[in-house]
N, C-alpha and C positions, 0 to 999 in steps of 0.2 A: 534458535534460540534452546538453552538447557534450562528444564525446571525441576525442580523437587517435588517429588511423590511424597505425601504423608504417612503412607503405609509402606513401610521397608521391604515387607515380606514380596511386594507385588513384582519386583525386578531384582536382580543378582547386586547392584550396586544402590537401588533407589534411586536412580537418575535416569529420566529419559528426554529424548528431543523430539522434536516436530520435522520431521521431513517429509513434503509435500503434503501438507495436512496429516499425515498418518503418524501418531505417536508411537515410538519405538523404544526399547529399553537401549541404553548405551551397550549393554554386552552384547546384543545383535549386530549394533551397528559395527562395534569391533571384531565379532567374527566373521562378519559380511567382510570386513575390510581385510581380513587374513585370508580369506577365501579367494578374492580378487588379485592381492597379491602373490598366492602361489599359482593360479593361471596364468598372471603375466609372465612370472618367473618361467614357468614350462613351456609357454608361447616364445619367450627369448630365446631359450635353450635349443627351440626344435630350429628357430631361425639361424642360431648359430652352427647348428650342425648342416644348414642345407647350403648356408655360406661356403663353409669348409670343404662339402662336397664339389661344388662347382668352382673353387679356387684349384681345388687339386686336379679337377678334371682339366682346366684350363692351362696348368702347370702341365701336366702329361702332355696336351696338344702341343705347345710351347716347343718341350724338351723334344718332341719326334720332329717337329720343324727344323729345329737347329740340327738334328741329326741327318737330315736330309731325307726321311722315310717317306713323304709325300712325292718329293721327286722322283724317286726310286720307283714308287707305286705307278705315278702316274707316266713314268718312262714304260714300265711294264705293258700297262693298259693300253697306251698309244701303239704298242708293236702289233696288238691283238686286232686292233680296228684299223 
């Protein structure tokens, strides 16, 4: 519910909202929204970086398997034991 404050000097825009029974200026809600968007963007960037590391790791393992490196190591280790 958006209501209008009679004294415009009370808030930046003169408008406030009732959020869970607490009256907050619209400018504060706008700033909270910006902070939440920035935090979510940083979290998404971190998740993308982790995903990239995991994908590169599995691509390297796949490449080593195609080249037969693991079979070669298995043959070397089986001769010692």
